[in-house]
C-alpha positions as CSV (number, residue, x, y, z in Angstrom):
1,X,14.3,-18.7,7.8
2,X,12.5,-17.0,10.7
3,X,10.6,-13.9,9.6
4,X,10.4,-10.7,11.7
5,X,6.8,-9.4,12.0
6,X,5.7,-5.7,12.0
7,X,2.5,-3.8,11.8
8,X,4.0,-1.8,8.9
9,X,7.1,-1.7,6.8
10,X,8.0,1.7,5.2
11,X,10.2,1.4,2.1
12,X,11.9,4.0,0.1
13,X,15.3,5.7,-0.4
14,X,16.7,8.1,2.0
15,X,17.2,11.6,0.6
16,X,19.8,14.1,1.7
17,X,17.7,17.2,1.4
18,X,18.5,20.9,0.9
19,X,15.3,22.8,1.6
20,X,15.0,26.4,0.3
21,X,12.0,28.5,1.5
22,X,11.3,32.2,1.9
23,X,12.6,31.7,5.5
24,X,16.0,30.5,4.5
25,X,18.0,27.3,3.7
26,X,18.1,24.1,5.7
27,X,19.8,20.7,5.3
28,X,17.8,17.8,6.6
29,X,17.6,14.0,6.5
30,X,14.6,13.3,4.4
31,X,12.9,10.5,2.5
32,X,9.3,9.6,2.5
33,X,9.8,6.4,4.4
34,X,11.5,8.4,7.2
35,X,8.6,10.8,7.7
36,X,6.0,8.1,7.3
37,X,7.6,5.6,9.7
38,X,8.0,8.2,12.5
39,X,4.3,9.0,12.2
40,X,3.5,5.3,12.5
41,X,5.8,4.9,15.5
42,X,4.3,7.9,17.4
43,X,0.8,6.6,16.7
44,X,1.7,3.3,18.4
45,X,2.5,0.7,15.9
46,X,5.5,-1.6,15.5
47,X,7.4,-0.3,12.5
48,X,10.4,-1.0,10.3
49,X,12.2,0.9,7.5
50,X,13.8,-0.6,4.4
51,X,15.9,2.0,2.7
52,X,18.9,2.6,0.4
53,X,21.7,5.1,1.1
54,X,25.4,5.6,1.0
55,X,27.5,4.1,3.9
56,X,28.7,7.6,4.7
57,X,25.2,8.5,5.8
58,X,24.9,5.6,8.3
59,X,24.0,8.1,11.0
60,X,20.5,8.1,9.4
61,X,20.1,4.4,10.2
62,X,21.3,5.0,13.7
63,X,18.8,7.9,14.2
64,X,15.9,5.8,13.0
65,X,16.8,3.0,15.3
66,X,17.2,5.4,18.2
67,X,13.6,6.4,17.6
68,X,12.5,2.8,18.2
69,X,12.1,1.9,14.6
70,X,13.9,-1.1,13.1
71,X,15.9,-0.2,10.1
72,X,17.2,-2.4,7.3
73,X,19.6,-0.5,5.1
74,X,20.8,-1.7,1.7
75,X,23.9,0.4,1.0
76,X,24.4,2.1,-2.3
77,X,27.3,3.9,-3.8
78,X,25.5,7.2,-3.4
79,X,22.6,8.6,-1.4
80,X,20.0,10.6,-3.2
81,X,20.9,14.3,-3.0
82,X,17.8,16.4,-3.5
83,X,17.1,20.2,-3.4
84,X,13.5,21.3,-2.7
85,X,12.9,24.9,-3.6
86,X,9.7,26.6,-2.3
87,X,9.7,30.1,-3.9
88,X,6.4,31.0,-2.1
89,X,4.5,29.8,0.9
90,X,2.2,27.6,-1.2
91,X,3.2,24.1,-0.1
92,X,1.9,22.6,-3.4
93,X,4.3,24.6,-5.5
94,X,8.0,23.7,-5.5
95,X,11.0,23.0,-7.7
96,X,13.0,19.8,-7.3
97,X,16.6,19.2,-8.3
98,X,18.7,16.0,-7.9
99,X,22.5,15.7,-8.2
100,X,22.9,12.0,-7.3
101,X,20.6,9.0,-7.0
102,X,20.8,5.9,-4.9
103,X,20.1,2.5,-6.3
104,X,16.5,1.1,-6.3
105,X,14.6,-1.0,-3.9
106,X,13.8,-4.6,-5.0
107,X,11.4,-7.3,-3.7
108,X,14.3,-9.3,-2.2
109,X,15.1,-6.4,0.1
110,X,11.9,-7.2,2.0
111,X,12.7,-10.9,2.3
112,X,12.5,-12.2,5.9
113,X,10.1,-9.4,6.9
114,X,6.4,-9.7,7.4
115,X,3.9,-6.9,8.0
116,X,0.2,-6.1,8.1
117,X,1.0,-3.1,5.8
118,X,3.7,-2.2,3.3
119,X,4.0,1.5,2.5
120,X,6.2,2.5,-0.4
121,X,7.5,6.1,-0.7
122,X,9.8,6.5,-3.7
123,X,11.1,9.9,-4.7
124,X,11.9,9.3,-8.4
125,X,10.7,7.1,-11.1
126,X,12.8,3.9,-11.3
127,X,13.5,3.8,-7.6
128,X,10.8,1.1,-7.3
129,X,9.7,-0.8,-10.4
130,X,6.1,-2.1,-11.1
131,X,7.3,-5.7,-10.5
132,X,7.9,-4.8,-6.9
133,X,4.1,-4.3,-6.3
134,X,3.2,-7.5,-8.1
135,X,5.5,-9.4,-5.8
136,X,4.2,-7.6,-2.7
137,X,0.6,-8.3,-3.7
138,X,1.2,-12.0,-3.4
139,X,1.4,-11.4,0.4
140,X,-2.3,-12.1,1.2
141,X,-3.9,-9.9,3.7
142,X,-1.2,-7.2,3.5
143,X,-2.3,-3.6,3.0
144,X,-0.2,-2.2,0.1
145,X,0.2,1.5,-0.2
146,X,2.3,3.9,-2.3
147,X,2.9,7.5,-3.1
148,X,2.4,8.6,-6.7
149,X,5.3,11.1,-6.4
150,X,7.8,8.4,-7.0
151,X,6.3,7.5,-10.4
152,X,5.4,10.9,-11.8
153,X,8.7,12.5,-11.1
154,X,11.4,11.9,-13.8
155,X,15.0,13.0,-13.6
156,X,16.1,15.0,-16.7
157,X,19.6,16.3,-16.2
158,X,19.5,17.5,-12.6
159,X,15.9,18.6,-12.7
160,X,12.9,16.5,-11.6
161,X,9.9,17.1,-13.9
162,X,6.5,15.5,-14.2
163,X,6.0,13.1,-17.1
164,X,3.0,10.9,-18.1
165,X,2.9,7.5,-16.3
166,X,2.0,4.8,-18.7
167,X,2.3,2.0,-16.1
168,X,-0.2,3.7,-13.8
169,X,-3.0,1.1,-14.3
170,X,-0.6,-1.7,-13.7
171,X,0.6,-0.4,-10.4
172,X,-2.7,1.0,-9.1
173,X,-4.3,-2.4,-9.8
174,X,-2.2,-3.8,-6.9
175,X,-2.7,-1.0,-4.4
176,X,-5.0,-0.8,-1.4
177,X,-4.1,2.9,-0.8
178,X,-2.7,5.5,-3.1
179,X,-1.4,8.9,-2.0
180,X,-1.4,11.9,-4.3
181,X,-1.3,15.6,-3.9
182,X,-3.6,18.0,-5.9
183,X,-0.9,19.1,-8.4
184,X,0.1,15.5,-9.2
185,X,-3.6,14.6,-9.5
186,X,-4.2,17.4,-12.0
187,X,-1.3,16.3,-14.1
188,X,-2.2,12.6,-14.2
189,X,-6.0,12.8,-14.3
190,X,-6.6,16.2,-16.0
191,X,-9.1,17.1,-13.2
192,X,-9.1,20.3,-11.3
193,X,-11.8,18.9,-9.0
194,X,-10.1,16.7,-6.4
195,X,-13.2,14.5,-5.9
196,X,-13.3,13.6,-9.6
197,X,-9.5,13.1,-9.6
198,X,-9.8,10.6,-6.7
199,X,-12.5,8.8,-8.6
200,X,-10.3,8.6,-11.6
201,X,-7.5,7.0,-9.5
202,X,-10.0,4.5,-8.1
203,X,-11.2,3.6,-11.5
204,X,-7.6,2.7,-12.3
205,X,-7.7,0.1,-9.5
206,X,-6.6,1.8,-6.2
207,X,-9.1,0.9,-3.5
208,X,-8.6,4.0,-1.3
209,X,-7.2,7.4,-2.1
210,X,-5.5,9.9,0.2
211,X,-5.3,13.2,-1.7
212,X,-3.7,16.2,-0.1
213,X,-4.1,19.8,-1.1
214,X,-3.1,23.2,0.4
215,X,-6.2,23.3,2.6
216,X,-6.5,19.7,3.8
217,X,-6.9,16.1,2.8
218,X,-9.6,14.1,0.9
219,X,-10.1,10.4,1.7
220,X,-12.0,8.6,-1.0
221,X,-13.0,5.0,0.0
222,X,-15.9,2.7,-0.6
223,X,-17.5,5.2,-3.0
224,X,-17.5,8.0,-0.4
225,X,-15.6,11.3,-0.1
226,X,-14.4,12.4,3.3
227,X,-12.9,16.0,3.5
228,X,-10.8,17.2,6.4
229,X,-9.2,20.6,6.7
230,X,-5.7,21.1,8.1
231,X,-5.5,23.3,11.2
232,X,-1.8,24.3,11.5
233,X,-0.5,27.4,13.3
234,X,2.5,27.6,10.9
235,X,4.0,25.9,7.8
236,X,7.6,25.7,9.2
237,X,7.8,22.0,8.6
238,X,6.1,21.7,5.3
239,X,8.6,19.2,3.9
240,X,7.3,15.7,4.6
241,X,3.7,16.7,4.8
242,X,2.4,14.1,2.4
243,X,4.6,11.4,3.7
244,X,3.3,12.0,7.2
245,X,-0.3,12.0,6.0
246,X,0.1,8.6,4.2
247,X,2.0,7.1,7.1
248,X,-0.5,8.1,9.7
249,X,-3.5,7.1,7.5
250,X,-2.2,3.6,6.9
251,X,-1.2,3.3,10.5
252,X,-4.7,4.0,11.8
253,X,-6.3,2.1,8.9
254,X,-5.0,-1.1,10.5
255,X,-7.7,-0.6,13.2
256,X,-10.2,2.0,12.0
257,X,-12.5,2.6,9.0
258,X,-11.4,5.1,6.3
259,X,-13.2,8.1,7.7
260,X,-11.9,7.7,11.2
261,X,-8.4,7.0,9.9
262,X,-8.7,10.2,7.8
263,X,-9.2,12.2,11.0
264,X,-6.0,10.9,12.5
265,X,-4.1,11.6,9.2
266,X,-5.4,15.2,9.0
267,X,-4.6,15.8,12.7
268,X,-1.1,14.3,12.5
269,X,-0.3,16.2,9.3
270,X,-1.6,19.5,10.7
271,X,0.7,19.1,13.7
272,X,3.7,17.9,11.7
273,X,3.9,20.9,9.4
274,X,4.2,23.2,12.4
275,X,7.7,21.9,13.2
276,X,10.8,21.0,11.2
277,X,11.8,17.4,11.0
278,X,9.8,14.2,11.4
279,X,6.6,13.9,13.4
280,X,7.3,13.5,17.1
281,X,4.1,14.4,18.9
282,X,2.6,12.0,21.6
283,X,-0.5,10.1,20.6
284,X,-2.5,11.8,23.4
285,X,-1.8,15.2,21.8
286,X,-3.1,13.9,18.5
287,X,-6.2,12.5,20.1
288,X,-6.9,15.9,21.8
289,X,-6.3,17.7,18.4
290,X,-9.0,15.4,16.9
291,X,-11.4,16.2,19.7
292,X,-10.9,19.9,19.1
293,X,-11.0,20.0,15.3
294,X,-12.7,16.9,13.9
295,X,-15.4,16.0,16.4
296,X,-18.6,14.8,14.7
């Protein structure tokens, strides 16, 4: 069988999101893979999405393809239906509710696809099992990245809550890049200090850490901490912030060292949260943003 080759594959379930903020209520097509893949596409790499959703939401597949991203859907009885409630303007504080859940992503859903990087963005524990990462790790030379949110979030009734993650060392031992936010890091590591939290994750096996917080992003790699502040004019598009950060970091990590890739991640994330929806800014605008805010 002939394989199709990409710079990066972004895997994760589509989520049909209802977003409640102090500014009102919006219904959007979400999913970490969606936000991350668009960031990668805009920054110039050849991308693909592997996702699960209901056939009735096939318009999502069509929209991804219209953006120039190859999409490989595996249809499920339901799409994941999620409500994200931000009661304040603090992007790190939100309540999550889920009414329906799509089936999970398995290693065979990646069969026939090759990539320099595989970025996994699950929303709920069980969407991607630890065995998935063991299988992907067999692909020598592939950067393997994942977002901790899909392992710390557990569905109880219709509410997503944080619960301890016993399999964390097993999964992190396979990862080149781990994405976390400060709230997740505090819960899993017990550390208020984000540098110590990043070091904790690294001690569990992850080689590089992308840790977002309300003020910016920390990149921890090769024993060094690199801090970058966000410079956003508004927080209108806060949903998808972390996914954009991870997607843009891994995209640029294909050609740049960690610190330089971190600048691109901070810039793309700063620009994304100013607008609703997926990241859609030209690469030249991102480059100019870096020159303005992150010049050495």
